[in-house]
N, C-alpha and C positions, 0 to 999 in steps of 0.2 A: 859235605858230610857233616852231620851234627853230632852223631853218637855212634860208637862202634863197640860191641861187646862180643868177643869170640870165646866160645867154650868148646873144649878146654883151650886156654890161652897159653900154649907152651910150644917151644921150638920143636920142629920135626914131627908135629902131631897134626893130622888132618882134622879140622874142626868138625864137631858134630852139629853145632848150631852157631849161627851168627845172627845177632840182633843189631839192626842199624837204623838210623833215621837219616832222611834226606830232606833238606830244607830247600824248597823250590819257591823262588820269588820272582816277581816281575811286576811291572806297572799295569799290566793288562790281565784281567781275569781269564780272558780267552786264551792267552798264551800259557798261563798256568795250567788251565784245563788240558791244553794240547800237550804240555810236558808230562802231565800225569797220565794221559792216554798213551803216550809213547812209552813211558816207563812200564805201564801195565802190559802193553803188547810185548815189550822186550822180556819182561819177567816171565810171561807165559811161554815165550820161545825158549828161554833158559830151562824152565821146568820140563818142557817137552824133550829137549835135547839131553838133559842130564838125569831125568827121573827124580830130581829133588823136589821137595815141597817148599814152596815159597808163599808166605802169607803177607799180603799188603794190608795195612791198616792206616787209613787217613786220620791224622790228628791235627787239630787246630787249623782247619781251613778258614782262612780269613781273606775276604775280598780286599783288594788294594784300595787305599785312600790316597788320592793325589794331593800334593801341597797346593795351596792357593797361589796363583800367579801374583796377586796383589801382595801377599805376605812375602813371597820370595823377592819380588822387586824392592820392597821396603827394606828387607835384610841387606840386599846388595847395595842400596843407596846409603844405608847406615855405614856399611863397611867402607864404601868410598869416602864418606865424610870423615871417618876415623882413620883414613889412609891405611886400611888393612887389606892385604891381598885376599881375594875370595874367588870362588867359582861355584856354580850351581851343579848339583849332582842329584840324580833321582835317588830316592831312598824308598825302599819297600820294607824297611825295618819295622818290626812290631814294637813300637814305642807307644807311650801314652798318646802321642800326637796322632797316631793312626785312629784311635777311638774318638779322640776329640774332633778330628776332622770329619767325622760322620754327622756332626751337628753344627759345626761352625768352621770358618776358615782356619787353616793351620799352616805352619811352616816349621822347619827344623833348622837349628844352627849347630853345626859340627865344628869342633876345634881340633886341630891336628894333634896326633899322638906321635911320639918319637919313633922314627923309622917306620911309620905307618902301621905300627902294631896296635890292634884294637881288639877289645873283648878277650884279652889274654892276661895272664898273670903279670907279665912284664910290660904291660901298657903303661905309658907315662906321658902326661901332658904337663908342661911347666906351669908354675903358678902365674907367670906373666900371660901365657896363652889362655889360661882359665879366666883370668881377669878381663882379658880382651873379649872373650866369649860372653861374659856377664855384661860387659859394656854394650856389646852388640844387642843382646837381649833387651836391656833396659831402654836403649834408644829406639829400638824397633817398636817396643810396646808404646813408648811415648808418641812416636810418629803415627802409629796406627790409631791411637786414641784421638789424635788431632784430626784424623781423616774421617772420623764418624760424624 
């Protein structure tokens, strides 16, 4: 769930309208399309069963961009050389890297946030971990430059 607006938004009141957004992500466009189709089918069933009107509006459909194995391997090798723990994880996040990946190889470096909290007001990454992330980025770029 990305966004939820209930009107009226008061205790003990049945809402007259609910606006919400759902962020569907996957590494496969086919899987995303299957999820959208399943949602549309279920929404139609709910409309029929309840007599409510439900309007679906697709916003920001973006095809997945996969990270380059070469870039990912280089990031991992740099982490090893800097003796930093690391693991690979798929990301379908809509970052600049997704658009850059449409015309060149790309990869992403994530640094840990305290208690795993991300994209939230209380997200915190220590200055030491930010510095380590910057070191990984610098050394990854230098290694990739040497490979050209």
